[in-house]
N, C-alpha and C positions, 0 to 999 in steps of 0.2 A: 593104673596104679603107678605111683612113683617108683624110681628104682630103688634097689636095696644095697645099701653100702656096707662094707665088712666093719667101718669104724667112722664114727662122727666125733670130732675134736671140737670142742667148745671152748674158745679163747685163744688169743694170740699173743700172751705174753711169753716170757722165756720158756714156761712149761708147756704150752700149747704149741710153739715153734718146734721145739724138741720132739713132741709128740708126732707132729706132722712129718719131720724129717725121717722119724723112725718107721711111721706107718708107710710112706713111699719107700724107703729102702727095704722094708718087709714085704713089698708088692702087695699091700693091702689096698683094696678100693676104698679110698678115703674121702670123708667130706670134711671140710674145715670151715667153721663158722665163727666169726667176729663182727662186732657192729663198730669197731674204730676204723679209722683210714689208714693207720700206720702200725705195723706189727712192732711189739715191744712191751706193751703193757706198762707197769709201773716204772720199769727201768728207764724209759724215755725222760722221765721227771728227776733223773739222777745225774748231776752235774759231772761227776766223776767216779767210775767204778774201779777201785784199787785192789779188789780181792778177788778177781776173777782170773784163775791161773792162765798165764801166758800173754794176757793183755793189761799189764799194769797201767793205770791211769786213762784207760778209755772213757769217753764221754758215754753216758747212758744212751743217747741218741744214736751215737755211731754203732754201739754194740747192738742196739736193737735193730738198726738197719743192716748190720752184717747177717744177722740172725735171719731176719726176714729175706733177705737176698740168697742165703744159702737154701732155704726152702724152696724158693722161687726157682733156682738153678736146677733143682731135683723135679720140677714141674708141678708144684703144688703152690697155691696162694688162697687166702680167705675168701670165702663168699661173705660178702658184706651184708649183714643182718642181724637185728637183735633176737636172741632167742627168748621166746615167751614162756615155753613149757617144754618139758620132756616127759614122756609117758611111757611107763613100762608094761609093754604088752607081751611080756614073756621072751619068746625067741626074738622078738623085734622091740625096737624102741622108738618111738615116734617123737620126733623133734619139730616144734612148731615155732615158726617166726610169723611176722605179721601177714606177709604174703605168700608164704610157702609152708608146706609139710614134708618133712623127710622122713625117712625109714633106714634105720641101721641095725646092724647085729650087736654091735657094742658101742658105748659112749664113753669117752674120756672128759671128765669135767675139769676143765682148766680155767675156769671163769674168774680167777684172781680175787682182789680184795679192793676196797674202797677205804678213804682217809675217814677216821674217826673225828668226830666233831667234839668242841666242849660244851655246846647248848648253853651257851651264857649270853645275857643280853648284850646287843650290838653285833654279835657274830655273823648271824644270818643277814641282818640289816646292812652290814658293812663288807659282806663277801664280794670281792672284785673291787672294793674301794678301799684297800689297804690290809684286808683279811686274805690271807692266801694259805694254800696247803701245799705249795710247790715253789720252793725257793728258786729251783733253776728255770722255773716257767717265768717267774714274776720279779726275780731279785733285781734285775736291770732297771726296774722302774725306781728302784730306791738307792741310787747310785749317789754317793755323799750325803744320804739321809740316814735317821735313825730306824732301827729295825729290833723288833722283840721275837725271839723264838720260844716257843712254849713245848717242853717235852725233854726227855732225858736219854733217849734211846739212839740208835745208830744214826737215824734219819734226822733227828733234831740236832745232833752234834754235827753231822755232815752239813747240813743246811746253815748252821751258824759259822762253820769255816769258810763256806762258799760267800755267805753274805759278808763275812769280815773282810773279803777282798774288795768289796764294792762299796760297802756302807761306812758312814763316818764312825758309828757306834753300834754295836749289836749287844743286846741283853738276852741272856738266855734263863729262862725261868723253870725251875723243876721242884717238883712237889717233894722231893726226898732231899737228903743231904749228901748223895751220891749219885753218879750216872749209871745207867744201865749199859752204855755204849762201850765199844771194844776199847781197850786201854789205848791202843794206837791212835784212835780218833780223839781220845780224851788229852793225850799228850800234845796233839796237833793243835786243839781248840786253846789249851792253856797258853800256847806260844804266841797266839794272836793278841796283840797289845791292845786292840780296841774292843775286845770283848769282856763284859762283866756277867759274872754268874750269881743269880740269885736264887740261893737254896730254900727249901722248906716253903715255897709258895705257889699258890694257884692263881690263876686269873679268874676272876669274878665278873668282870665285865670290859667290854670294849667300847671306848667312848669315841664319839664324833658324831657328826651329821651326815654331810656329803663325802667325808673322808676321815680315816682313822686319825685320832689326834692323841689317844692313850689308852693305856690299859690300866685298870685297877686290879691290884693284887691283895691277897690275903695270906698271911703267914699262918700255916697250918698248926704251928706250936703255940703261937701267942695270940692268934686273931687279929693282929694289927692290920691295918689297910694302908696301903700306899698307893700312889699312882704314877707310873712312868710315862713321860711324854715321848710318843713316838709316831713315825709316819707308816709304820707297817707292822703287822702281825702275822708271822708264820707258825701255823699250827701244825705240830708233828707229834701227836699223842697216841700213834698206833693205828691200826687198820680193822675194818670189819670185812669178814668174806663175803663174797657176792653169792650168797646160798639162799637168801630169802625167798626167792622165787621158785626153790626147787620143791617146797611143800614137805611132803613126806616119802620123797623119791627115794633118798638114801638116810641111813641114821646119821645124825649129828650129835655134836656135844653142845653143852649148855650156851657156848659162845657162837654156835652157829657153823663150826668147823665140821666138814665131813669126816667121819671116823673111818681112816684108812691108814695102813702101815706104808712101810717102804715100798712095798709092790704095788701100792696104788689100789688095791682091792677093797671095794666097800661091801656093805652088807646086802646089797642088791645085785643079784648075778647080772654079769654083762656090763655093769657100769662101774668105772674107774675114777680115781680123783688124782689130780697131779698139782703141785705148786701151793700157792698160799691157801686154797681152799682147804686143804687137808690137815689133820691134826699132825704136828710134828714140832720138834723143839726149834729148828733153825729155819726161818724164812729168808732166803737169800737167793741171787740168780743162779748160783752153782748148785744149790738144792733143788730148785725149780727145775733146772734142764734134766737133771738126774731123774726127778719124778716123772717127766715127760716120757723118758726113754722106758723107765720101769713099767709105767702104766700100759704102754704100747705093748710090750713084751708080754704083760700079764693078759692083755687083751688077745694077743695072738695064741696063747696058750688056752684060753677059754674058748677061742673060735675051733681051735683043733679038737678040743674035748667034747663040743657041742655040735660037730659037723654033721 
């Protein structure tokens, strides 16, 4: 029979890294699983993180690397493998990957979220050929070219600011007449002379054959359709929690977020949630690392009470 861990941490974004650090410092026998080759999760796709206390302007890649290095110095690193299922067997939880089966007394679900798609004609067909969900990953390919950013939250505005430094022209398309992004980001965007904002509009088609050539827009108020000629389309319309594979393991809301409060306690004893997967108001790096810490403290309390 495989060894029994005190805690299994699933995911290596900021929440998972924080959980791993707290688990090691709490002297727990910890298993850390993730299917990516680099720790950091979505933060790796962020060009500049300017709201993490003490590290203004740090790149997402550098922040993710620093967090991963912190955990490694404490003697823990992720075991690489995609988790396929978690089974609640009462006092034990069974975690299954393609090649292994692990046992743990508690589990922290820190499996993050994925980019939401528009599901419009041309999006899937031109993905990687001008359609992107990561401006910091792919922006360099559009130097001195035209780009369209679709969305109105922090990520969309951050992407547009980043692209404005590279591209000849950047259009920001938003379905409403005001952004949801933080005011400081909106101010930075409006200071970019090569950015044009298109309000009250949605993308209905991405055009091109072997490469993006344009985006067809529809005004949500008038129904009028227009086409913007562009070389790239960057889609930033939110995220979807990576919880579909969990089945009925833990209670979730209608959007698929795990129902859990600040302490990370879910409706299933011994299973905790941290980071973008749980129900909460703000999904940022700073709240993710707090979640990871809280989830491990809650797990420690559970272990003591169920010893």
